[in-house]
KETOR-170279 format. One record per residue: residue in three letters; x, y, z of N, C-alpha, C in turn. Coordinates in steps of 0.1 Angstrom, whole numbers, padded with zeros to 4 digits. Example, Ala and Ser with C-alpha at 12.3 -4.5 7.8 and 13.67 -1.06 7.14 Angstrom:
REM residues 2
  aa    nx    ny    nz   cax   cay   caz    cx    cy    cz
 ALA  0132 -0057  0078  0123 -0045  0078  0132 -0033  0078
 SER  0128 -0022  0071  0137 -0011  0071  0129  0000  0079
END
This chain:
REM residues 368
  aa    nx    ny    nz   cax   cay   caz    cx    cy    cz
 MET  1671  1047  1130  1675  1042  1120  1669  1025  1113
 ASN  1663  1025  1106  1659  1010  1105  1660  1002  1098
 PRO  1668  0986  1105  1672  0980  1098  1669  0975  1082
 LEU  1680  0971  1081  1671  0963  1063  1662  0951  1065
 LYS  1654  0946  1063  1646  0933  1061  1654  0923  1062
 PRO  1649  0913  1066  1661  0899  1064  1653  0891  1054
 THR  1652  0897  1040  1642  0890  1029  1656  0885  1016
 GLY  1661  0879  1022  1671  0871  1015  1686  0880  1015
 ARG  1681  0887  1017  1696  0902  1021  1701  0902  1033
 ALA  1714  0904  1037  1719  0907  1058  1714  0917  1058
 THR  1706  0913  1072  1706  0927  1079  1715  0937  1085
 ARG  1709  0945  1086  1721  0959  1085  1734  0957  1099
 ARG  1734  0954  1108  1739  0946  1114  1750  0936  1116
 GLU  1746  0929  1110  1751  0917  1093  1765  0921  1089
 PHE  1756  0936  1082  1763  0941  1071  1780  0948  1079
 LEU  1768  0954  1086  1785  0959  1092  1792  0950  1100
 LYS  1791  0938  1105  1799  0929  1106  1810  0925  1093
 GLY  1803  0923  1085  1809  0920  1073  1814  0931  1069
 VAL  1815  0944  1069  1821  0951  1063  1837  0952  1068
 ALA  1832  0951  1083  1844  0955  1098  1853  0940  1093
 ALA  1846  0928  1093  1855  0916  1086  1867  0919  1077
 GLY  1860  0927  1061  1863  0934  1049  1878  0943  1052
 VAL  1875  0950  1065  1885  0969  1065  1900  0952  1074
 GLY  1891  0941  1085  1905  0937  1093  1911  0930  1080
 ALA  1905  0927  1067  1916  0917  1058  1922  0928  1055
 ALA  1915  0941  1052  1925  0950  1043  1937  0955  1049
 ALA  1936  0955  1066  1945  0958  1071  1954  0949  1067
 ALA  1952  0936  1065  1962  0924  1067  1968  0924  1051
 GLY  1961  0928  1044  1966  0931  1027  1957  0922  1019
 ALA  1943  0918  1021  1940  0906  1017  1927  0912  1001
 LEU  1924  0926  1012  1916  0932  1005  1914  0945  1009
 GLY  1916  0956  0995  1915  0974  1000  1901  0975  1007
 LEU  1900  0987  1014  1888  0993  1016  1879  0997  1001
 GLU  1886  1002  0993  1875  1000  0981  1867  0995  0977
 ALA  1872  0978  0978  1864  0964  0978  1854  0965  0985
 VAL  1857  0973  0999  1850  0962  1008  1832  0972  1007
 ALA  1839  0986  1001  1832  0992  0996  1821  0990  0987
 SER  1825  0986  0978  1819  0983  0967  1815  0965  0967
 ALA  1811  0963  0970  1809  0946  0974  1800  0948  0988
 ALA  1801  0959  0994  1789  0960  1000  1775  0961  0997
 VAL  1763  0959  1004  1750  0964  0997  1750  0977  1002
 PRO  1745  0987  0999  1748  1000  1004  1735  1004  1011
 PHE  1734  1013  1024  1724  1013  1034  1722  1029  1032
 THR  1716  1031  1025  1708  1046  1024  1696  1049  1039
 PRO  1699  1058  1047  1690  1062  1056  1680  1073  1052
 LYS  1667  1073  1057  1658  1085  1056  1662  1097  1062
 SER  1667  1097  1075  1670  1108  1080  1685  1109  1087
 TYR  1687  1117  1091  1697  1122  1105  1700  1136  1113
 THR  1701  1138  1123  1705  1147  1133  1714  1147  1136
 ASN  1725  1161  1132  1740  1163  1137  1740  1163  1155
 PRO  1752  1155  1159  1763  1154  1147  1764  1140  1143
 VAL  1767  1140  1123  1770  1130  1120  1783  1118  1132
 TYR  1785  1127  1141  1798  1120  1139  1802  1124  1155
 ALA  1794  1120  1165  1797  1127  1182  1812  1127  1187
 GLY  1821  1121  1181  1834  1122  1185  1834  1133  1185
 SER  1854  1135  1183  1860  1150  1185  1867  1147  1168
 MET  1861  1155  1168  1860  1158  1147  1867  1174  1145
 PRO  1877  1180  1150  1876  1192  1146  1880  1197  1135
 ASP  1875  1206  1128  1883  1212  1111  1879  1199  1100
 PRO  1871  1192  1100  1870  1179  1092  1867  1187  1075
 PHE  1875  1176  1069  1878  1178  1054  1871  1158  1052
 VAL  1864  1160  1038  1859  1148  1034  1863  1151  1021
 LEU  1872  1136  1018  1875  1137  1006  1865  1125  0999
 ARG  1860  1123  0988  1851  1113  0980  1860  1107  0972
 HIS  1860  1091  0973  1872  1084  0963  1866  1073  0960
 ALA  1862  1069  0947  1856  1052  0941  1842  1055  0948
 GLY  1834  1063  0954  1818  1059  0956  1827  1058  0970
 VAL  1836  1061  0981  1833  1060  0993  1840  1078  0998
 TYR  1831  1075  1013  1838  1091  1012  1849  1088  1033
 TYR  1862  1096  1029  1866  1095  1037  1869  1106  1047
 ALA  1866  1105  1058  1866  1120  1068  1884  1122  1074
 PHE  1887  1134  1074  1899  1133  1081  1903  1149  1092
 GLY  1899  1141  1108  1899  1154  1116  1916  1158  1124
 THR  1916  1170  1126  1926  1172  1136  1925  1162  1150
 THR  1937  1156  1154  1939  1152  1168  1948  1164  1177
 GLY  1957  1174  1178  1964  1182  1182  1974  1175  1185
 ALA  1980  1173  1196  1991  1165  1200  1985  1152  1208
 GLU  1973  1149  1202  1968  1133  1207  1972  1125  1194
 ARG  1972  1110  1201  1980  1101  1188  1966  1089  1187
 LYS  1961  1087  1178  1950  1076  1178  1959  1060  1181
 ALA  1948  1049  1187  1951  1036  1192  1968  1037  1181
 ASP  1969  1031  1170  1971  1030  1157  1985  1036  1163
 GLY  1985  1051  1169  2000  1055  1172  2000  1064  1158
 ARG  1992  1067  1152  1992  1080  1139  1986  1091  1144
 ILE  1981  1098  1140  1972  1112  1132  1968  1113  1126
 PHE  1958  1124  1131  1949  1127  1119  1934  1118  1127
 THR  1924  1113  1131  1913  1108  1134  1908  1105  1114
 LEU  1906  1094  1110  1904  1090  1098  1889  1081  1096
 LEU  1878  1085  1093  1868  1081  1088  1863  1082  1077
 THR  1849  1066  1075  1846  1060  1061  1833  1063  1057
 SER  1828  1065  1052  1812  1064  1051  1812  1060  1037
 THR  1800  1052  1033  1794  1055  1018  1776  1065  1016
 ASN  1778  1070  1032  1765  1080  1024  1764  1092  1030
 LEU  1778  1092  1038  1779  1108  1047  1770  1108  1063
 VAL  1765  1099  1067  1755  1096  1075  1763  1089  1088
 GLU  1761  1077  1088  1770  1067  1093  1785  1065  1085
 TRP  1792  1068  1099  1807  1065  1097  1812  1055  1107
 ARG  1825  1048  1104  1828  1040  1108  1848  1049  1110
 GLU  1854  1046  1120  1862  1047  1128  1877  1040  1114
 LEU  1888  1043  1110  1898  1038  1107  1912  1037  1115
 GLY  1912  1045  1126  1922  1047  1132  1927  1057  1124
 GLY  1942  1062  1127  1947  1076  1124  1955  1072  1107
 ALA  1954  1082  1103  1957  1083  1091  1975  1088  1085
 LEU  1980  1095  1095  1994  1100  1091  2002  1096  1103
 VAL  2013  1091  1098  2029  1086  1107  2032  1094  1109
 PRO  2037  1097  1125  2041  1108  1131  2057  1114  1119
 PRO  2058  1124  1117  2067  1130  1111  2080  1131  1118
 SER  2078  1132  1132  2086  1134  1146  2084  1123  1156
 THR  2093  1117  1165  2087  1115  1171  2086  1123  1186
 ASP  2090  1136  1189  2086  1146  1199  2071  1150  1196
 ALA  2066  1141  1210  2056  1145  1218  2048  1155  1220
 ALA  2056  1164  1218  2051  1179  1222  2042  1188  1211
 TYR  2051  1183  1199  2040  1186  1186  2030  1185  1180
 GLN  2018  1194  1181  2009  1194  1180  2004  1192  1161
 TYR  1994  1188  1155  1990  1184  1139  1977  1193  1139
 TRP  1976  1200  1132  1965  1204  1129  1956  1201  1111
 ALA  1942  1201  1113  1940  1212  1101  1942  1199  1087
 PRO  1942  1188  1086  1942  1179  1072  1935  1183  1062
 GLU  1938  1181  1049  1933  1182  1039  1942  1174  1029
 VAL  1928  1164  1016  1937  1155  1007  1930  1159  0991
 ALA  1945  1161  0989  1943  1162  0974  1947  1149  0965
 HIS  1942  1144  0951  1945  1131  0949  1951  1139  0936
 HIS  1958  1137  0928  1967  1139  0918  1976  1129  0909
 ASP  1975  1127  0898  1979  1119  0891  1982  1098  0900
 GLY  1973  1096  0902  1975  1085  0911  1979  1085  0928
 THR  1980  1098  0935  1986  1099  0946  1978  1104  0955
 PHE  1979  1105  0969  1975  1113  0972  1975  1120  0983
 TYR  1976  1134  0983  1982  1141  0989  1977  1147  1005
 LEU  1983  1147  1016  1976  1155  1028  1985  1160  1031
 TYR  1979  1177  1028  1984  1189  1039  1983  1186  1052
 TYR  1985  1197  1059  1987  1194  1074  1997  1206  1082
 SER  1994  1211  1089  2000  1218  1098  2007  1212  1111
 MET  2022  1217  1110  2031  1210  1125  2034  1220  1133
 GLY  2032  1223  1146  2041  1231  1154  2036  1233  1174
 GLY  2033  1248  1177  2031  1244  1193  2039  1242  1195
 LYS  2047  1240  1195  2064  1239  1207  2066  1253  1206
 GLU  2067  1264  1206  2073  1278  1204  2062  1292  1203
 GLU  2060  1296  1207  2042  1306  1206  2049  1310  1190
 GLU  2028  1309  1183  2027  1312  1172  2039  1309  1163
 LYS  2043  1294  1160  2052  1288  1152  2041  1276  1145
 PHE  2037  1276  1132  2035  1257  1131  2042  1267  1114
 GLU  2040  1257  1107  2050  1251  1097  2038  1245  1081
 LEU  2038  1244  1073  2031  1238  1063  2037  1222  1057
 ARG  2027  1214  1058  2038  1200  1054  2027  1196  1047
 VAL  2037  1185  1035  2026  1175  1032  2030  1162  1030
 ALA  2018  1150  1034  2025  1137  1032  2019  1133  1017
 LYS  2027  1117  1018  2015  1109  1004  2015  1101  1005
 SER  2006  1091  0999  2005  1080  1004  1993  1074  0986
 ASP  1997  1062  0984  1991  1055  0971  1974  1050  0974
 ARG  1972  1056  0988  1956  1052  0988  1947  1061  0998
 PRO  1937  1062  0998  1930  1079  1005  1932  1077  1018
 HIS  1930  1060  1023  1927  1062  1039  1947  1060  1037
 GLY  1954  1066  1040  1970  1053  1039  1974  1045  1042
 PRO  1984  1047  1048  1991  1054  1057  2000  1061  1049
 TYR  1997  1076  1049  2002  1088  1050  2017  1092  1055
 ARG  2031  1094  1044  2043  1100  1051  2048  1105  1043
 ASP  2053  1117  1061  2056  1127  1054  2069  1132  1042
 ALA  2064  1139  1033  2073  1141  1021  2086  1146  1025
 GLY  2089  1149  1037  2104  1156  1043  2110  1169  1042
 ALA  2097  1180  1039  2102  1196  1040  2087  1205  1042
 LYS  2092  1209  1045  2081  1220  1052  2080  1230  1039
 LEU  2065  1233  1036  2058  1245  1025  2064  1258  1029
 LEU  2072  1261  1018  2079  1279  1025  2067  1288  1024
 ASP  2064  1289  1028  2055  1308  1031  2066  1315  1021
 CYS  2060  1326  1011  2069  1334  1012  2069  1347  1018
 GLY  2065  1348  1027  2072  1359  1031  2077  1353  1043
 ASP  2083  1339  1047  2092  1338  1058  2084  1334  1073
 ASN  2072  1332  1071  2061  1335  1082  2064  1325  1092
 ARG  2063  1327  1105  2063  1319  1113  2055  1310  1113
 PHE  2037  1318  1116  2022  1311  1117  2019  1312  1103
 THR  2021  1299  1097  2014  1296  1087  2004  1281  1091
 ILE  1993  1277  1088  1983  1270  1093  1974  1265  1078
 ASP  1964  1255  1080  1950  1255  1072  1948  1254  1065
 ALA  1960  1243  1056  1962  1246  1039  1952  1238  1034
 HIS  1946  1245  1026  1936  1245  1014  1941  1241  1000
 PRO  1945  1228  0993  1947  1228  0980  1934  1225  0971
 PHE  1933  1233  0958  1922  1239  0943  1931  1230  0934
 ARG  1921  1229  0929  1928  1221  0915  1922  1230  0903
 ASP  1922  1241  0895  1916  1253  0888  1905  1242  0878
 ALA  1900  1248  0868  1898  1244  0858  1906  1232  0849
 ASP  1916  1243  0845  1928  1242  0839  1934  1228  0845
 GLY  1932  1224  0855  1942  1213  0861  1953  1220  0862
 ARG  1959  1233  0869  1962  1235  0875  1967  1238  0888
 TRP  1969  1231  0897  1969  1236  0915  1975  1249  0921
 TYR  1964  1251  0930  1970  1261  0938  1969  1258  0958
 MET  1970  1271  0962  1971  1266  0980  1970  1277  0980
 PHE  1958  1271  0988  1952  1284  1002  1955  1282  1013
 TYR  1962  1289  1020  1966  1293  1036  1960  1301  1048
 ALA  1963  1300  1060  1961  1311  1065  1976  1317  1075
 ARG  1977  1328  1070  1992  1334  1079  1984  1345  1087
 ASN  1999  1352  1097  1998  1359  1104  2004  1370  1096
 PHE  1992  1380  1096  1996  1399  1094  1996  1407  1110
 PRO  2008  1411  1112  2009  1415  1125  2004  1434  1120
 ASP  2003  1436  1110  2004  1451  1103  1987  1459  1103
 THR  1986  1465  1102  1971  1473  1092  1973  1474  1082
 GLU  1980  1474  1076  1978  1477  1059  1965  1480  1049
 GLY  1963  1489  1046  1946  1492  1037  1937  1493  1048
 GLY  1944  1493  1062  1929  1497  1072  1928  1487  1078
 ALA  1934  1473  1070  1927  1459  1075  1934  1459  1091
 HIS  1928  1445  1104  1923  1442  1114  1939  1437  1117
 PRO  1948  1442  1119  1961  1425  1125  1956  1414  1129
 GLY  1957  1403  1128  1952  1389  1126  1958  1382  1118
 THR  1953  1370  1122  1951  1359  1112  1945  1354  1101
 ALA  1947  1360  1081  1942  1363  1072  1949  1351  1060
 LEU  1939  1353  1053  1946  1342  1042  1948  1349  1027
 VAL  1962  1335  1026  1968  1341  1012  1967  1325  1001
 VAL  1966  1329  0992  1974  1322  0979  1979  1321  0971
 ASP  1986  1306  0973  2001  1301  0965  1996  1296  0952
 ARG  2008  1295  0937  2008  1284  0933  2013  1266  0939
 LEU  2008  1256  0934  2017  1250  0939  2026  1240  0927
 VAL  2037  1239  0930  2045  1232  0918  2050  1215  0924
 GLY  2040  1209  0918  2047  1192  0915  2040  1188  0928
 MET  2034  1194  0935  2021  1193  0950  2030  1193  0961
 THR  2044  1190  0962  2050  1194  0974  2056  1207  0976
 LYS  2053  1211  0965  2066  1228  0971  2051  1235  0970
 LEU  2057  1253  0974  2050  1265  0967  2059  1272  0959
 ALA  2050  1278  0948  2060  1287  0943  2065  1299  0947
 GLY  2065  1306  0961  2068  1314  0966  2066  1329  0960
 GLU  2051  1329  0955  2042  1337  0949  2029  1342  0954
 CYS  2028  1342  0968  2018  1341  0974  2012  1359  0973
 ARG  1997  1356  0977  1993  1371  0971  1976  1369  0982
 THR  1983  1377  0990  1968  1380  0996  1952  1380  0989
 VAL  1945  1371  1005  1930  1367  0992  1919  1377  1005
 VAL  1922  1377  1012  1915  1385  1023  1920  1387  1036
 ARG  1912  1401  1049  1924  1400  1050  1910  1407  1062
 ALA  1907  1403  1078  1897  1404  1087  1897  1427  1085
 ARG  1882  1431  1085  1880  1441  1087  1865  1448  1090
 HIS  1863  1442  1095  1846  1437  1105  1846  1435  1121
 PRO  1837  1436  1126  1840  1433  1137  1839  1420  1139
 TRP  1832  1416  1139  1826  1397  1140  1834  1386  1139
 THR  1851  1390  1133  1864  1386  1131  1868  1383  1144
 LEU  1860  1397  1151  1883  1394  1162  1878  1383  1173
 TYR  1895  1378  1175  1898  1363  1181  1896  1370  1197
 GLN  1906  1379  1199  1909  1382  1212  1912  1403  1212
 ALA  1906  1405  1225  1911  1423  1224  1921  1416  1233
 GLU  1927  1431  1227  1943  1436  1236  1946  1421  1242
 ARG  1953  1412  1232  1959  1401  1229  1974  1403  1232
 ARG  1980  1399  1244  1994  1400  1240  2006  1388  1235
 MET  2016  1388  1223  2020  1383  1218  2030  1384  1217
 GLU  2044  1382  1227  2059  1384  1228  2061  1379  1217
 VAL  2061  1372  1201  2066  1372  1195  2066  1385  1184
 TYR  2058  1392  1185  2055  1409  1181  2062  1419  1188
 GLY  2063  1418  1203  2063  1425  1213  2054  1440  1216
 LYS  2040  1433  1213  2030  1439  1212  2019  1432  1210
 THR  2008  1444  1220  1992  1438  1225  1988  1446  1211
 PHE  1976  1435  1203  1969  1438  1200  1953  1432  1200
 ASP  1943  1442  1194  1930  1434  1192  1933  1427  1176
 TRP  1931  1410  1180  1938  1406  1174  1925  1397  1160
 HIS  1920  1395  1150  1914  1392  1144  1915  1379  1140
 THR  1909  1370  1136  1909  1354  1126  1898  1352  1114
 ILE  1908  1354  1102  1897  1341  1089  1911  1332  1090
 GLU  1905  1322  1092  1911  1311  1084  1899  1301  1081
 GLY  1907  1284  1079  1901  1275  1073  1892  1274  1058
 ALA  1903  1281  1050  1900  1283  1035  1895  1274  1032
 PHE  1882  1272  1020  1879  1266  1011  1871  1269  1001
 VAL  1879  1266  0988  1871  1273  0975  1868  1264  0966
 ARG  1851  1276  0963  1843  1265  0955  1845  1274  0939
 ARG  1842  1262  0926  1846  1274  0915  1827  1268  0914
 HIS  1818  1281  0910  1807  1285  0908  1801  1297  0893
 ARG  1798  1289  0886  1792  1293  0875  1806  1307  0867
 GLY  1813  1297  0868  1827  1303  0863  1832  1318  0875
 ARG  1829  1317  0885  1836  1324  0896  1839  1317  0907
 TYR  1851  1325  0913  1858  1317  0924  1854  1322  0943
 TYR  1844  1315  0950  1842  1314  0960  1850  1315  0972
 CYS  1860  1319  0978  1862  1315  0989  1858  1312  1003
 PHE  1854  1304  1011  1851  1305  1020  1860  1303  1036
 TYR  1852  1308  1044  1866  1310  1051  1856  1307  1066
 SER  1864  1304  1078  1854  1306  1090  1866  1316  1100
 GLY  1856  1324  1109  1861  1338  1112  1860  1339  1125
 SER  1865  1347  1133  1863  1349  1149  1870  1336  1163
 ASN  1868  1334  1169  1874  1327  1178  1868  1320  1180
 TYR  1871  1303  1179  1865  1292  1172  1860  1286  1187
 GLN  1861  1291  1199  1856  1289  1212  1845  1296  1215
 THR  1840  1306  1208  1828  1316  1215  1816  1316  1200
 ALA  1809  1317  1208  1799  1321  1197  1796  1327  1186
 ASN  1804  1335  1178  1807  1343  1170  1813  1339  1157
 TYR  1818  1328  1165  1826  1318  1155  1817  1315  1140
 GLY  1822  1312  1128  1813  1316  1119  1815  1312  1103
 VAL  1807  1310  1093  1816  1309  1079  1811  1319  1069
 ASP  1820  1331  1064  1816  1340  1053  1827  1335  1042
 TYR  1823  1342  1033  1825  1339  1015  1836  1353  1013
 VAL  1842  1349  1003  1847  1362  0990  1847  1358  0981
 VAL  1847  1367  0971  1844  1364  0957  1851  1369  0949
 ALA  1857  1363  0935  1863  1372  0926  1865  1363  0911
 ASP  1874  1363  0901  1866  1362  0886  1883  1351  0883
 THR  1891  1355  0890  1901  1348  0887  1905  1336  0902
 VAL  1912  1329  0902  1918  1323  0907  1925  1328  0919
 LEU  1933  1339  0916  1944  1338  0918  1942  1361  0930
 GLY  1924  1359  0922  1917  1376  0924  1920  1385  0920
 PRO  1920  1394  0921  1913  1400  0937  1899  1393  0939
 TYR  1901  1390  0952  1882  1389  0960  1881  1400  0968
 ARG  1870  1403  0967  1859  1411  0977  1843  1403  0976
 GLY  1840  1412  0984  1825  1412  0993  1822  1406  1004
 GLN  1836  1413  1012  1834  1401  1025  1823  1405  1037
 GLY  1818  1402  1045  1804  1403  1049  1807  1409  1064
 SER  1798  1416  1071  1796  1423  1078  1792  1409  1090
 GLU  1788  1401  1082  1789  1386  1097  1787  1374  1090
 ALA  1790  1364  1097  1788  1353  1092  1779  1347  1080
 ARG  1773  1350  1072  1765  1353  1062  1762  1335  1058
 VAL  1768  1323  1058  1770  1311  1054  1763  1305  1070
 LEU  1771  1303  1073  1769  1295  1089  1775  1303  1100
 LYS  1761  1301  1104  1763  1310  1124  1758  1303  1131
 GLY  1760  1301  1146  1759  1299  1157  1742  1301  1158
 VAL  1737  1291  1167  1721  1293  1168  1723  1291  1189
 PRO  1716  1305  1194  1719  1303  1207  1710  1293  1211
 GLY  1718  1286  1222  1716  1274  1230  1708  1264  1224
 ARG  1720  1262  1215  1717  1249  1199  1731  1246  1196
 VAL  1738  1255  1187  1747  1254  1182  1758  1262  1184
 ARG  1770  1261  1188  1778  1267  1193  1792  1263  1181
 GLY  1796  1275  1175  1811  1277  1173  1814  1268  1156
 PRO  1798  1267  1149  1802  1259  1137  1813  1262  1125
 GLY  1818  1258  1121  1829  1262  1109  1842  1256  1107
 HIS  1850  1261  1103  1864  1252  1097  1857  1241  1087
 HIS  1850  1245  1074  1841  1232  1070  1851  1227  1055
 SER  1847  1219  1053  1848  1213  1039  1835  1210  1031
 HIS  1840  1208  1014  1825  1208  1007  1821  1191  1000
 VAL  1814  1189  0996  1813  1175  0994  1806  1169  0984
 GLU  1805  1164  0972  1789  1160  0965  1784  1150  0977
 GLY  1770  1145  0976  1763  1139  0982  1760  1127  0969
 PRO  1759  1114  0977  1759  1105  0969  1753  1101  0952
 ASP  1743  1119  0952  1733  1115  0944  1745  1123  0934
 GLY  1756  1122  0936  1764  1135  0929  1759  1145  0921
 ARG  1748  1152  0927  1747  1165  0924  1745  1177  0937
 THR  1735  1171  0944  1734  1177  0960  1748  1180  0968
 GLU  1750  1191  0966  1764  1201  0978  1758  1201  0993
 TYR  1775  1190  0998  1769  1191  1010  1780  1202  1015
 ILE  1778  1206  1032  1787  1213  1039  1790  1206  1050
 VAL  1805  1201  1053  1810  1197  1067  1811  1201  1073
 TYR  1815  1205  1086  1815  1215  1095  1818  1207  1109
 HIS  1820  1216  1118  1824  1212  1131  1818  1223  1143
 ALA  1811  1218  1150  1805  1227  1163  1806  1220  1178
 TRP  1804  1227  1188  1807  1220  1195  1793  1210  1202
 ASP  1799  1203  1214  1790  1195  1221  1786  1203  1228
 ARG  1776  1199  1238  1769  1211  1247  1775  1211  1258
 GLU  1787  1204  1261  1796  1208  1272  1807  1211  1271
 MET  1815  1218  1258  1820  1224  1248  1839  1212  1252
 LYS  1831  1202  1253  1845  1191  1252  1851  1189  1241
 VAL  1839  1183  1231  1852  1182  1218  1841  1189  1208
 ARG  1843  1190  1199  1837  1196  1181  1836  1182  1172
 GLN  1822  1181  1168  1815  1171  1166  1813  1178  1150
 MET  1812  1168  1140  1808  1163  1126  1800  1168  1129
 CYS  1791  1177  1118  1785  1180  1113  1779  1180  1096
 ILE  1767  1179  1093  1766  1180  1078  1750  1189  1072
 ASP  1753  1198  1064  1741  1206  1060  1744  1206  1046
 ARG  1729  1208  1039  1731  1210  1023  1736  1224  1021
 LEU  1743  1226  1009  1745  1242  1008  1739  1245  0997
 LEU  1734  1257  0997  1722  1265  0986  1729  1274  0981
 TRP  1730  1276  0968  1736  1282  0963  1718  1300  0956
 THR  1719  1306  0965  1710  1318  0966  1711  1330  0959
 PRO  1700  1335  0954  1702  1348  0947  1706  1359  0955
 ALA  1714  1358  0971  1717  1365  0978  1738  1362  0982
 GLY  1739  1347  0976  1750  1340  0973  1746  1323  0981
 PRO  1759  1323  0982  1755  1306  0990  1753  1306  1005
 ARG  1747  1300  1006  1742  1297  1029  1739  1285  1029
 ALA  1748  1283  1036  1740  1266  1045  1730  1264  1045
 ALA  1722  1253  1044  1709  1251  1050  1707  1250  1065
 GLY  1715  1256  1075  1717  1250  1091  1727  1262  1098
 PRO  1727  1259  1110  1734  1246  1110  1721  1241  1117
 THR  1716  1225  1115  1707  1221  1121  1712  1215  1133
 TYR  1700  1214  1137  1697  1205  1150  1683  1195  1154
 THR  1678  1190  1145  1665  1182  1146  1667  1174  1133
 PRO  1661  1164  1128  1661  1153  1116  1655  1161  1111
 GLN  1671  1156  1101  1668  1159  1083  1666  1152  1075
 PRO  1662  1153  1060  1664  1147  1049  1681  1139  1044
 ALA  1681  1124  1052  1692  1116  1047  1698  1122  1029
 PRO  1712  1127  1030  1716  1125  1014  1713  1110  1005
 ARG  1706  1110  0994  1701  1099  0986  1708  1103  0979
 ARG  1707  1085  0970  1714  1083  0960  1710  1084  0944
END
């Protein structure tokens, strides 16, 4: 990417040094990150090539606040250099990202816990970070929420887990959604070991109302369960917690988008380590459903043999122009060591929503 020409303005290198210095001042309490971003001369690259962030960034969620993008990614059992959880990045253009450290102060000193899939909602001046915590016992994860008065944190746990209406052991991938009337809902994934209605046993999606942003109403409804072979996670999977062996299917990573009066619940399906992993959707006339129309394949986003493996667990965000919609997702590096963050445009076609990707060649960068 070309630097800015030194014609009375800072070069791009000098600009980045200045931003870094500003972030250091922010950490000392002298300047906020939003002020740093607004004071900086925005740099707009002409193109990008995925990944836009080559480090480990599974399950990327991007929040846009006051013209600044903040990306949050899964860290599992790892901690960042500052001792916190969840990789936190920032950008002004969706292409160039800087790491800010970790987002969440660990709610437990027990290093055996893992932390997955952070998502952030902003309501009445407070930022709420929803996440999953568990991994010490088989198939046991719980949903939790942390709070901060700043988008970049640090976030601190609210002190109680979000209770699933069925008292399920395995609840992951919280996705908060605000409807047009201002009411908040929580979409998340939970286990269904049964075959009710002809569905496959496995992980699938439900929705519940949020009460005060830190409590679930306990009225969850099923959004979508696996009914097609492409969502298979593992055949003949022995799960001692249920005392059974299953052909286990997985639908996870919900993201809801209201488009032209209808509700599109996007999700990722299959085994995240395999070439089958991808993104599909169901649609409803009301936020609580019923949702219909799941695909017999991953229609929105799927891998490209020899090029892109396991794209999915995504979020949506508007580009800097405030109009163009992007899907932000992870995909494996060539050695399958880390899942890297990628972006592509989301298109609303006559056949339904489709990602203009996954791309692996130079693409036009988001414009202002």
